[in-house]
C-alpha positions in Angstrom: 0.1 -0.1 0.1 1.3 3.5 -0.9 1.3 6.1 2.0 1.0 9.9 1.7 2.5 11.5 4.9 0.7 14.6 5.3 3.0 16.2 7.9 6.9 17.3 8.3 9.7 16.9 10.5 10.4 14.1 13.1 6.9 12.3 12.8 7.1 12.3 9.0 10.4 10.6 9.1 9.1 8.1 11.7 6.1 7.2 9.7 8.0 6.8 6.5 10.4 4.5 8.3 7.5 2.5 9.2 6.4 2.1 5.5 10.0 1.1 4.6 9.9 -1.8 7.3 6.6 -3.0 5.8 8.0 -2.6 2.2 5.6 0.1 1.4 6.2 3.3 -0.7 6.0 6.6 1.2 5.3 9.8 -0.3 6.4 13.0 1.5 5.0 16.5 1.0 6.6 19.8 1.6 6.4 23.6 1.9 8.8 25.9 -0.1 10.5 26.3 3.3 11.1 22.4 3.7 12.5 21.6 0.2 15.7 20.5 1.6 14.2 18.7 4.8 15.0 15.4 5.9 11.7 13.8 5.5 11.6 15.1 1.7 15.0 13.2 1.2 14.0 10.1 3.0 10.9 9.6 1.2 10.5 7.4 -2.1 8.8 10.5 -3.7 8.3 14.1 -2.4 5.7 16.7 -3.8 5.5 20.3 -3.3 2.2 21.6 -1.8 2.6 25.2 -1.3 4.4 28.5 0.3 6.1 28.4 3.6 3.0 29.3 5.7 1.2 26.3 7.1 -2.3 27.6 6.1 -1.1 27.4 2.4 0.7 24.1 2.6 0.4 21.5 5.4 -3.3 22.7 6.1 -4.1 22.9 2.4 -6.6 20.0 1.8 -7.0 20.2 -1.7 -3.1 20.2 -2.5 -2.9 17.2 -0.3 -5.5 15.4 -2.1 -4.0 16.5 -5.4 -0.5 15.2 -4.2 -2.1 11.9 -3.3 -3.8 11.8 -6.7 -0.7 12.3 -8.6 1.5 9.9 -6.8 -1.2 7.1 -6.8 -1.1 6.9 -3.0 -3.8 4.9 -1.6 -3.9 6.2 2.1 -2.9 9.3 3.8 -1.2 9.3 7.4 -1.9 12.7 9.0 0.7 12.4 11.8 0.0 14.7 14.8 -1.0 18.4 14.7 -2.0 20.1 11.4 -4.9 18.2 10.1 -4.6 15.1 12.2 -7.9 15.8 14.1 -9.7 17.6 11.4 -12.9 15.7 10.6 -13.4 17.7 7.4 -9.9 16.4 6.1 -10.8 13.0 7.3 -14.1 12.9 5.3 -12.6 14.5 2.2 -9.8 11.8 2.2 -12.6 9.1 2.3 -14.8 10.9 -0.4 -11.8 10.7 -2.5 -11.7 7.0 -2.2 -8.4 7.0 0.0 -7.8 5.5 3.3 -7.6 7.8 6.1 -5.3 6.2 8.8 -7.1 7.5 11.8 -10.4 7.6 13.5 -13.7 7.9 11.3 -14.6 11.6 10.8 -17.6 11.4 13.1 -15.3 10.0 16.1 -13.0 13.1 15.3 -15.9 15.5 15.4 -17.2 13.9 18.7 -13.7 13.8 20.5 -12.8 17.4 19.1 -15.5 18.8 21.1 -14.7 18.7 24.7 -18.2 19.1 26.0 -19.4 16.2 23.7 -16.6 13.8 24.9 -17.5 14.8 28.6 -21.1 13.7 27.8 -19.9 10.8 26.1 -17.6 9.8 28.9 -20.4 10.2 31.6 -22.7 8.1 29.6 -20.0 5.4 29.7 -19.6 5.7 33.4 -16.2 7.4 33.6 -15.6 9.8 36.5 -15.7 13.4 35.0 -14.8 16.5 36.4 -17.8 18.3 38.1 -19.5 21.3 36.1 -22.2 21.7 33.5 -21.5 20.1 29.9 -22.6 23.3 28.2 -20.9 26.1 26.5 -20.8 29.6 28.2 -23.4 32.1 27.0 -22.3 35.6 25.7 -23.1 37.0 29.1 -23.0 34.8 32.1 -26.2 34.7 34.1 -26.0 36.0 37.7 -27.0 32.7 39.2 -24.4 30.7 37.1 -21.6 33.2 38.2 -22.7 32.9 41.9 -22.1 28.9 41.5 -18.4 29.1 40.3 -15.8 27.8 42.7 -12.5 29.5 42.3 -9.9 29.1 40.8 -11.4 28.0 37.6 -10.2 27.0 34.2 -11.8 28.7 31.0 -11.4 26.2 28.0 -12.0 26.1 24.6 -14.3 23.3 23.4 -12.2 22.5 20.4 -8.5 22.3 19.7 -5.7 21.4 21.9 -1.9 22.0 22.6 -2.9 24.2 25.7 -4.5 27.0 23.5 -7.7 28.6 24.4 -7.3 28.0 28.1 -7.3 30.5 30.9 -7.2 30.4 34.7 -9.4 32.8 36.6 -8.6 33.0 40.2 -11.4 35.6 41.3 -14.7 36.6 40.1 -13.2 39.9 39.0 -11.0 38.0 36.5 -13.4 35.7 35.1 -15.0 37.8 32.4 -11.4 38.9 31.2 -10.2 35.5 31.0 -13.3 34.3 29.0 -12.9 37.0 26.6 -9.1 36.2 26.2 -9.7 32.5 25.9 -12.3 33.1 23.3 -9.9 35.5 21.2 -7.2 32.7 21.3 -9.6 29.9 20.5 -11.2 31.9 17.6 -7.7 32.5 16.1 -6.5 29.1 16.7 -9.4 26.9 15.7 -11.8 29.2 14.1 -14.5 28.5 17.2 -14.6 30.7 20.1 -17.0 28.5 22.2 -15.8 28.0 25.7 -16.7 26.3 28.9 -15.6 26.2 32.8 -13.8 23.3 34.4 -12.6 23.1 38.0 -8.8 23.5 38.5 -7.5 20.4 39.9 -4.1 21.2 42.0 -1.9 19.1 42.6 -2.8 16.8 40.0 -0.9 14.2 37.8 -1.5 13.7 34.1 -1.9 10.2 33.1 -2.9 9.0 29.7 -3.9 5.6 28.4 -2.6 4.3 25.1 -5.5 2.4 23.1 -5.6 0.9 19.8 -9.1 -0.1 18.3 -10.1 -2.0 15.3 -13.5 0.4 14.6 -15.9 -2.6 15.5 -15.6 -2.5 19.2 -12.5 -4.3 20.0 -10.1 -2.3 21.9 -6.4 -2.8 23.1 -4.7 -1.0 26.1 -1.0 -0.7 25.6 -0.1 0.8 29.0 -0.1 4.1 30.3 2.1 7.2 30.3 3.0 9.9 32.9 2.8 13.3 31.2 2.8 15.8 34.4 6.1 17.5 33.4 4.5 20.5 31.4 5.0 23.9 30.7 1.8 26.1 29.9 0.1 22.6 29.4 2.8 21.5 26.9 4.4 18.4 27.9 8.2 18.3 28.3 8.9 14.8 29.7 7.0 11.6 29.7 7.5 8.1 31.0 6.1 4.7 31.0 4.6 3.0 33.1 3.6 5.9 35.5 5.8 5.8 38.7 4.2 4.7 41.8 0.6 3.9 40.4 -1.1 1.1 42.3 -2.0 -1.9 40.3 -5.6 -1.4 41.2 -5.6 2.2 39.9 -3.7 1.3 37.0 -6.5 -1.3 35.8 -9.2 1.0 36.9 -7.8 3.5 34.3 -7.4 0.7 31.5 -10.9 -0.4 32.2 -12.5 3.3 32.0 -10.3 3.9 28.7 -11.6 0.7 27.3 -15.3 1.3 28.0 -15.3 4.8 26.3 -13.3 3.7 23.4 -15.8 0.8 22.8 -18.5 3.3 23.1 -17.0 5.2 20.4 -16.4 2.1 18.2 -13.0 3.6 18.0 -10.6 3.0 15.1 -6.7 3.5 15.0 -4.5 5.0 17.8 -5.4 7.3 20.2 -5.1 8.2 24.1 -7.7 8.5 27.0 -6.6 11.4 29.2 -7.2 11.4 32.9 -6.2 13.7 36.0 -5.4 12.3 39.2 -6.1 14.6 42.1 -4.3 14.6 45.4 -6.5 11.9 46.9 -5.5 9.6 44.0 -8.9 9.9 42.3 -9.2 9.8 38.6 -11.0 12.4 36.4 -11.5 11.9 32.7 -10.5 15.0 30.6 -10.2 14.3 27.1 -9.6 11.9 24.1 -6.7 12.6 21.8 -7.6 10.8 18.7 -4.3 10.5 16.8 -0.6 9.4 17.4 1.0 11.1 20.2 4.5 12.6 20.2 5.2 10.4 23.3 4.3 7.1 21.7 8.2 6.0 21.6 8.1 5.2 25.4 5.1 3.0 25.1 6.8 1.2 21.8 10.1 0.5 24.1 8.1 -0.9 27.1 5.6 -2.9 25.0 8.1 -4.0 22.2 5.4 -3.3 19.7 5.8 -0.8 16.7 2.6 1.4 17.1 3.1 3.2 13.5 3.5 -0.3 11.9 0.3 -1.7 13.8 -1.5 1.5 12.9 -0.7 1.2 9.3 -1.4 -2.5 8.9 -4.7 -2.1 10.8 -5.6 0.4 8.1 -5.1 -2.1 5.4 -6.2 -5.3 6.8 -9.0 -3.9 9.2 -8.2 -6.5 12.0 -6.1 -6.2 15.1 -2.7 -8.3 14.7 -2.1 -8.6 18.5 -4.2 -9.3 21.4 -4.5 -8.1 25.0 -2.5 -10.9 26.5 0.4 -10.3 24.5 1.0 -6.7 25.7 3.3 -7.0 28.5 5.2 -3.9 30.0 8.9 -4.5 30.5 11.0 -2.1 32.1 10.9 1.8 32.1 11.0 4.4 29.2 11.4 8.2 29.7 11.3 10.7 26.6 12.5 14.3 26.8 11.5 16.8 24.1 14.4 18.8 22.9 12.9 22.2 21.8 14.2 25.2 19.9 13.3 27.5 23.1 15.3 29.5 25.3 14.7 28.8 28.9 16.8 31.9 29.9 14.2 34.0 27.9 10.9 32.6 29.2 11.1 29.6 26.8 10.7 32.0 23.8 10.9 29.9 20.5 14.2 30.4 19.1 15.4 30.6 15.5 18.7 30.2 13.6 20.7 27.4 11.8 21.9 24.2 13.1 25.7 24.5 12.8 26.7 21.6 14.6 24.9 18.2 15.3 26.0 15.0 17.2 23.1 13.0 18.4 23.5 10.4 21.2 23.6 6.9 21.1 24.3 3.6 23.3 22.6 1.2 24.9 18.8 1.9 25.6 18.8 5.3 23.6 16.8 6.2 20.8 16.4 9.5 19.1 13.7 10.5 17.0 14.5 13.7 14.9 14.8 15.2 11.4 18.1 17.3 12.1 20.9 17.8 9.9 23.6 20.3 9.8 22.7 23.4 8.0 19.2 23.1 8.7 17.3 26.3 9.2 15.1 26.7 12.3 12.1 29.0 11.8 9.3 30.3 13.5 7.1 29.1 10.8 6.3 25.6 12.4 6.4 23.9 15.9 9.5 24.3 17.9 10.0 20.7 18.5 13.5 19.7 17.2 13.9 16.1 18.5 12.8 13.5 21.1 15.5 11.7 23.0 14.2 8.4 24.7 15.6 6.2 27.1 14.9 2.5 28.4 16.1 0.9 31.4 15.4 -2.4 33.3 14.1 0.0 36.0 13.3 3.8 36.4 17.0 4.3 38.0 18.7 2.9 34.9 16.4 4.8 32.3 17.0 8.0 34.2 20.7 7.4 34.2 20.8 6.5 30.7 18.7 9.6 29.5 20.8 11.9 31.5 24.0 10.6 29.7 22.4 10.6 26.5 21.3 14.5 26.9 24.9 15.3 28.1 26.1 13.6 24.8 23.6 15.7 22.6 25.4 18.4 20.7 23.4 21.1 18.8 24.9 24.3 18.0 23.4 27.4 16.1 20.0 27.6 18.2 19.2 27.8 21.9 17.4 24.6 23.2 15.9 23.6 26.4 18.5 20.7 26.7 20.4 22.1 30.0 16.9 22.7 31.6 15.8 19.2 30.9 18.9 17.9 32.3 18.3 20.0 35.7 14.7 18.6 35.9 16.1 15.1 35.5 18.7 15.4 38.3 16.5 17.2 40.7 15.7 15.2 43.9 11.9 15.6 43.5 11.9 14.3 39.8 14.2 11.3 40.8 11.7 10.4 43.7 8.8 10.6 41.4 7.1 13.4 43.5 5.9 15.3 40.5 2.6 16.9 39.4 1.5 19.5 36.7 2.7 22.4 38.5 6.3 21.1 38.7 7.8 23.4 36.2 6.1 26.7 37.8 7.9 25.9 41.0 11.1 24.6 39.6 14.0 27.1 39.7 16.8 25.9 37.2 20.4 27.2 37.7 21.8 29.8 35.5 22.8 28.0 32.3 26.7 28.3 31.4 28.2 28.1 28.0 29.3 24.7 26.8 33.2 25.1 26.2 33.3 21.6 24.4 30.6 22.3 22.2 31.9 25.9 21.3 35.4 24.1 20.6 33.9 21.4 18.3 31.8 24.0 16.5 35.1 26.1 15.9 37.0 23.2 14.7 34.1 22.5 12.3 33.9 25.9 11.0 37.5 26.2 10.6 37.7 22.7 8.6 34.7 24.0 6.4 36.7 27.0 5.6 40.1 25.3 4.9 38.4 22.8 2.6 36.5 25.3 0.7 39.7 27.3 0.0 41.5 24.2 -0.9 38.7 23.2 -3.5 38.6 26.4 -5.0 42.6 26.2 -5.8 42.2 22.7 -7.2 39.0 22.9 -9.2 40.6 24.6 -12.3 43.2 21.7 -12.4 41.1 18.7 -11.6 37.7 17.9 -13.8 36.4 15.8 -10.7 36.5 18.9 -8.5 33.0 19.8 -8.7 31.7 16.3 -7.9 34.1 16.2 -4.9 32.7 19.5 -3.5 29.1 18.4 -4.0 30.0 15.2 -2.0 31.7 17.0 0.8 29.0 19.5 1.1 26.4 16.4 1.3 28.5 14.8 3.8 28.9 18.1 6.1 
């Protein structure tokens, strides 16, 4: 089966690798800015789909469908982000006679509406946070305002990634926060509908990985701890969740299974919960797509989730059974972002001038990086994911810390040092974490890395020296042009 990957960056490379493992042709798409991107070079075919702006390229449904038609692709994998949760895109793919590798359009529409998902969860018997499952009107009635318990979250009913969410701590703040959440939701998702949800603090964010065949059969592939977040964006994830009792673990699995069976869920997804200070679980949402943090589940289960997802799309049956899923060891993932922690995690731009990715026992790196790669503000700031596996949590932690120290990336500020400090903190090592961890964490001032600076200087000097030597020899050597091209590709 020929697969078109409607995405970019590391997730596009990840999906194309799974296609190659299956012996299936993979098609990449790219914007003008990504003409030289790694996913473009890795794919069997690559098709331009528009200018740099995502709205004109990776979000351009007609361009994506035309790329599939031109290349003869039989299915489209949306990855995560962009159009992955867009029911109109899924419907357009299926209307074009192609396979959408993800949930059905009607499932995306239901799970994309958080209030509808809450109602479905209540009907399936899941514990849901208290509050009305109705959107806020333009003007809040006095009787409703009097019932609000502060602090309270104002949340967009659609979208994700922490957008369209504001925290109101007092009645005086509520109107202002509602207006701000509406503006952001409208700008990000084209829908300004919001609702109120109680704030749970302290809380742990636990998600259950599921895989369904669309006919009521659902598998649970363990859970992940996602509590290390900044502005509700995950930074570090691990599986299994540390210190979770077996009874609570199976309670979460049962709840996730009941909900996804009620949805007749197809493909990969996660059911997400908050655990309050008393260890009580509360359903929050369904993420109907492959997650950024899926590698930790792959390492502890031994299953290639993307490969299983692709084969399910072709064969329409699950190839594994629940009794085959056994969690072994611990896996932890850290996200390398082009963001500057010293400047409030502002997105950073530049060019990758030096790159050395880590390796060794138990280490996996998912990235689409290469020396000379431009890092712009046009897309997400995620550069790479470093994942470590160990026989137990202590081994996984030690391997991940070692890998992050080995990671060398020059030209763009990153959160590498910040992640290392979190992983070295006594509180994290003890597993005493919740969703407020980053807010209360005070990292040490970051110093420059003299070894990295030395290596970058050497690489720059070598490049300059070879350019000069090549220029002198090009006139006397007919093969000089080819050697220069090969050297540039190697660099």
